[in-house]
C-alpha positions as CSV (number, residue, x, y, z in Angstrom):
1,M,76.7,70.4,43.1
2,S,75.4,70.1,39.6
3,A,71.8,68.8,38.4
4,E,73.8,65.5,37.6
5,E,74.9,64.9,40.9
6,R,71.6,66.0,42.8
7,F,69.8,63.8,40.2
8,L,72.0,60.7,41.3
9,L,71.9,61.1,45.0
10,K,68.0,61.5,44.6
11,E,68.1,58.4,42.6
12,I,70.6,56.4,44.7
13,E,68.3,57.1,48.1
14,N,65.0,56.3,46.3
15,S,66.4,52.9,45.5
16,R,68.1,51.9,48.9
17,K,64.6,52.4,50.3
18,K,62.9,50.2,47.7
19,M,65.7,47.8,47.8
20,L,65.8,47.6,51.5
21,I,61.5,47.5,51.3
22,L,62.0,44.4,48.5
23,A,64.2,42.9,50.9
24,K,62.0,42.7,53.7
25,E,59.4,41.5,51.8
26,K,61.4,39.0,49.1
27,P,64.5,36.4,49.2
28,L,67.8,38.1,48.4
29,F,68.2,36.1,45.8
30,S,65.0,37.0,44.1
31,M,65.2,38.6,40.7
32,E,63.7,42.2,42.1
33,V,66.2,42.6,45.0
34,V,69.2,41.6,42.8
35,E,67.6,44.3,40.1
36,I,67.5,46.9,42.5
37,S,70.9,45.9,43.7
38,Q,72.6,46.0,40.6
39,Y,70.9,49.3,39.6
40,L,72.0,51.1,42.8
41,D,75.2,49.5,42.1
42,Y,75.7,51.9,39.0
43,L,74.3,54.9,40.6
44,L,76.7,54.7,43.0
45,N,79.7,54.0,40.2
46,Q,78.1,57.0,38.2
47,Y,78.1,59.4,41.2
48,D,82.1,58.3,41.9
49,T,83.1,59.0,38.5
50,I,81.4,62.4,38.5
51,K,83.2,62.7,42.3
52,S,86.8,61.8,40.8
53,E,86.4,63.9,37.9
54,M,85.8,66.8,39.5
55,I,88.7,65.9,41.9
56,N,91.1,65.6,38.6
57,V,90.3,68.7,37.4
58,S,91.2,70.9,40.6
């Protein structure tokens, strides 16, 4: 596993936890929850791109 993958997985987990905490404290449509959700989507897309590239190289 590359350093980039490890970083993304750690960041995904941290963002997921932060989103869950925020979602308990604030409405789901609040700016904070929406922003962390969008950031999490971005991270997941980045991770998926890396994994897809690895499969295509193999």
